[in-house]
N, C-alpha and C positions, 0 to 999 in steps of 0.2 A: 878398758874392758873393748870398747866399739874400734878403737887403734887397734888392737891388739885381731882382730876378727877381719879390719881392714888389709892387715901386712899379711896375713894367714890366709885368705881367700883366693888371692892369685897363684901363690906357688903349688896348694889345692888341687885347684883345677885346671894347673898346669897335666899333675902326677895323673891326674882323672882321667885327662887328656892323652895323656902318651901309657894309658893301660888300655884304652878302650884302641885305640889304635893296636894294639901288639894284638889283641881282641880280634879287632876287623883280620888284621893282617893271618892268622890262624882260620878263621873260617873260609878265608879265599881261597888259604890253600887245598880243605877240605871241597870245596862246593863243584858240581860236575858241568860244563859248556853243554851246548849244543850239539855240538862237533860230535863229544863223548856221547852222548846219547845214541845220535843216529849214527854213530861206528856201532854199537853194542846192538843196535837192533839190528841194523844190518848183516850181522856175524853170528847171535845168538844161537845156540840151541835148547833143548830143553834141558842140560846140565846148567846151562846159565842162567834161563830164567828161573830155575830154583831157587842157583844162588842171590839172584838180584832179590827172591824175595826174602830170605831168609836174612842175606848180609846186609843188602842196600847196592848201591849202582859201583859206589867205586870199589868194595871186594871184588864185587862178580865183575865189575872191567879188569881188575887186575888179574885173575886169574883167568878168564880169557886170555889177553895178551900173553902167561907166563904159559897156557897151554897152547899156542899159538906158535911163539919162541920152538917152543919143546917139537910142536913138530915139522918146521925147518929143517932145526939140527940132527933130524933122525932120533931124539930118542919115543922109546916107550910113555904115551900117556894114559897116567893112571886116572880114572875122574873122581873127584871128592867126595860125592857121595856116594854112597857104597848101593845105593838100590841103582845106579847108572850102572855101577860095574855088573849088578847081576844082569841088568837087562843088555848090557854090551857083549855079553856071552852068545 
């Protein structure tokens, strides 16, 4: 029985380490760096701050970038928040 444990422990430990590496890679992809926070704070308006409180920084930053690219392309910008539409009118 002890011999079986000795043989199985290293492969199980290696599989656990590989699984944790995969989890860490996923978390690193979702993390937000200092540059992203500074970019958001420099360019955020009231709608962006509301999105930050509601959805978190990654989603708010994505929407800010999308709105900025729509501004540059000349397409009309429609705020995601219905109250923001009423304030903009």
